KOLPA-535107 format. One record per residue (C-alpha): residue in one letter; x, y, z. Coordinates in steps of 0.1 Angstrom, whole numbers, plus 5000, padded with zeros to 4 digits. Each point is the difference from the previous one (the first is absolute). Last residue first. Example, Ala and Ser with C-alpha at 12.3 -4.5 7.8 and 13.67 -1.06 7.14 Angstrom:
REM KOLPA-535107
s513749895071;a498649665007;
REM end
This chain:
REM KOLPA-535107
x754995843738;x498650315014;x497249805013;x502349765013;x501750275023;x497050205004;x498649675016;x503449935021;x500150355018;x502950184985;x503949955018;x501950305014;x499349905040;x502349694988;x502650174984;x500850215031;x499149735027;x502649794981;x502650324998;x499550025037;x500149675006;x503549964995;x501050215029;x498649785024;x502349714986;x503050194999;x499550095034;x499649665008;x503549894985;x501350295014;x499449925036;x501149634995;x502849995011;x503950014987;x500550244982;x501349894969;x498549625008;x496550135007;x500150204966;x501949724979;x497249745017;x497050224989;x501050064968;x500949654990;x496549915019;x497650234978;x501850004966;x498749674990;x496949945024;x499350344977;x500949814970;x497449715010;x497150285006;x500550184968;x499849674982;x496649975019;x498650274988;x501249924967;x498549694998;x497250205016;x499750214972;x500449734971;x497249785015;x497850275005;x500050164961;x497049814979;x498150095030;x500650374997;x502450105032;x499750315025;x497549695022;x502849774997;x502750215013;x497550145029;x499649645015;x503749934994;x501150295018;x496949955027;x501249635010;x503550145007;x499250335016;x497949895033;x502249685009;x503050204994;x498650245028;x499349795022;x503749794997;x501550365009;x497250095028;x501849635014;x503450114993;x499350335018;x497949895030;x502149725008;x503650184998;x498250245025;x499249725023;x503649894999;x501550295004;x498050085031;x502949825024;x502950234987;x501550094966;x503450165014;x500949705018;x498649764968;x501850184973;x498950234969;x497350205016;x496449954989;x499250334977;x500349784968;x497249795015;x497350285005;x501550204968;x498949644975;x496849995024;x498750384988;x501349924967;x498149695000;x496250155013;x500650264968;x500649734977;x496849825008;x498050285002;x500950104962;x499249594990;x496750075016;x499650324987;x500449864960;x497649715010;x497550175013;x499350165029;x496349835018;x499949674975;x503449965001;x500750085039;x497449685003;x501849864975;x503650045019;x499049855035;x500649684989;x503350064984;x501250225029;x498849735021;x502149734983;x503550265002;x499750045038;x499449635001;x503649934981;x501750295015;x499549805032;x500749664985;x503550184989;x500350095032;x499349695018;x502649824975;x502550275006;x500249885037;x500349654988;x503350094977;x501150155033;x500150415006;x502550195018;x497850255003;x501950304984;x503049814972;x497949724996;x496150124997;x502450254971;x501249774985;x496349804997;x498250334987;x502750074974;x498649834968;x495950115010;x501350345009;x501749984965;x496949844981;x498550235014;x501350364987;x500449894964;x496449815004;x498850355005;x502050154971;x499249754973;x495750005011;x500450344994;x501749974966;x497449754989;x497150245013;x501450274975;x500849734974;x496349915005;x498450385002;x502050084968;x497949724978;x501349904973;x503049795014;x503550024976;x501750175025;x499549705025;x501449764974;x503350015020;x498249885030;x498949664981;x497649834978;x500349694987;x501149964963;x498849754970;x502549854977;x499049665009;x497050094990;x497149995036;x497849735007;x496749944993;x499249724982;x502449795020;x497450005031;x501350245027;x499149845037;x501749664999;x498749875028;x502349995036;x499149625017;x502549844996;x503050164986;x499350305021;x499649825032;x503349854998;x501650364993;x498550125033;x500749685020;x504050064988;x499850395010;x498749955029;x502449745012;x502850234986;x498850255023;x500049795027;x503449884997;x501350334998;x498550065032;x501549715015;x503350064983;x500950345013;x502449885028;x502249844972;x499949684983;x502949964972;x499649624996;x504049985022;x498250275027;x497249735008;x502649695009;x502850215016;x497350065027;x496650205002;x497049874997;x497050174983;x499450335012;x496050155012;x500650445013;x500350064966;x495749804988;x498550325027;x501650264980;x499449804960;x496349895012;x499150405008;x502350134975;x497649794972;x496649985017;x499950414996;x501750054972;x497549714979;x496850165015;x501050304982;x500949824967;x496649775000;x497550295007;x501850164970;x499849704975;x496049945011;x499350344997;x502150014964;x496749774994;x497650145015;x501250374983;x499649784965;x495949865004;x498050324981;x502950004976;x500049564998;x501949765021;x502149704991;x502550144979;x500750255025;x500849785033;x502449814978;x501650334992;x500250125029;x501549615009;x502550064976;x500950375015;x500149835031;x502649734986;x502650164986;x502349995028;x502049744986;x502950214994;x500350165029;x499749685018;x502949874982;x502250325009;x498649985033;x501649645007;x502850084982;x501350275023;x498749805029;x502549714984;x502950284999;x499850055040;x500749655005;x498749755023;x496950044977;x499049655003;x496150055004;x500150314977;x500849784970;x496449795005;x498750355005;x500850084965;x499449684987;x496050025010;x500450414983;x501049854974;x497049694996;x497850275010;x500950234963;x499949674980;x497049875012;x497850385000;x501650024963;x498749644990;x496450145016;x499750324988;x500349924959;x503050004972;x499350334986;x498750235024;x501549805024;x503450074986;x498850385001;x500049955035;x502949815004;x501850314985;x498450325023;x500749865028;x503449894993;x502050355000;x497950145028;x500349725020;x503749994997;x500150375006;x498249895031;x502049695013;x503250244994;x498450265018;x498749815031;x504049874996;x501550345001;x498050125026;x500649785025;x504250034992;x500050355008;x497749925036;x502249725007;x503650214993;x498150285022;x499949745027;x503349854994;x501350395013;x502750194983;x498050034963;x501550284984;x499849904965;x503849874998;x498549795035;x497349864976;x502549964976;x502049725022;x496649855011;x498649954964;x503349834997;x499849765030;x496049964988;x501349824966;x503149805021;x503550064993;x500550265033;x498049945030;x496450015005;x498949645005;x498849945037;x499650415013;x498550124966;x498449684992;x498350025033;x499250395004;x498449924962;x497649755011;x499750185034;x498450374982;x498349764972;x498049795022;x496750215001;x499849984958;x501449634995;x496249865000;x498350234977;x500849764972;x498649715011;x496750225014;x500050174965;x499849684980;x497549845025;x497650274999;x500650054958;x499649614992;x496649985027;x498650324986;x500449874965;x498949665016;x496750175011;x499350214968;x500049714983;x497349825025;x497950324997;x500050024961;x498649674995;x502849744984;x499749984958;x503950025001;x500149644989;x497750044971;x501850304986;x498950345000;x497850194978;x496749915013;x501250085035;x500450384992;x496850024982;x497949805024;x501450305028;x496350115003;x498349705001;x500449664982;
REM end
């Protein structure tokens, strides 16, 4: 039966699929889900600007938000788009943070396939609504539904863990990680390129709620629907009934960090939380910065995200060689040091196009490329380090807590960055803040023990 025989022996007949085929389906499911989700990212400044200008009057949701932003000091449309973009991103991430453990726990009880079909169907519905979002409140509803259904990654990761033993667990998690990385590369590219195509204008189109972003929305909806059908038709159940959890079983979250036995795991998770607050703050404001400095269109942002993705993928390939020479801990420190320099580089680009000069765009690409490169070094090494610090019986729980810390960072980072950008009217303090956050993160990682000595001590 091979080394996975004991696992597959516990699985029901429909689930007894070759491991490679199931991992391929997991990869495809996660990849298509992330592509659909990230299609909206390069559109944010233009999408919000569109609704503020066409609907920003009293009596509408965005009109009320508009009045509140003006009361807070939002004296330009641009500052309002930054604030609203941060709030929308945080709303999505907060719902994801709340609902991911719920979907994960339900998948432990009811099976992976059933929960995946529910969440993917919900995503398809949210993107379908987006196609006909003539008013801003519909966009908000789509983000609410999408955030509530964002349990796919946790469930897909659990499915990968179901079909791999301890020796191959890293391989299963790598499949999910690569799918996420590639999804965040291709999604913004597709969204940016598709934004230049629109459905027919006119009263008929308007009566159906079609808007300038309906084509990217239709692509996202089509991908979500195709993903749903693929899972419904081909995805096997990976968790046999006899292996399912009790109804009162609790999945790990960042709030369980204090109960983790290994102090090294606690400190690594904290360092990861701090880094990702800085990174997600940058990630949320990047399209607003390019809009303000370089008047980027969604198509221009598409090429920027492609460049950033290439830098991250290159770093992940290089990380394996660096880990052999330096070890996981020093690779994380190197990545954070590079990120701190890169945050400073971007921060010092003047906030107005006239003052920035001709070389500003080159400096900007250099800084963003270095941040993406640093992230490609840090994130895989953080996961590997937590795994190395954990006993076999605690790996799943500790990695779940680490992912939960990253999810919490996606709640904190976007809204903090948006408020800084909104208050000061420029990107300077967003990126200076990111650079300063690297100081405690590096200090924590520098004090971590060697993984072998920590395991022997435990």
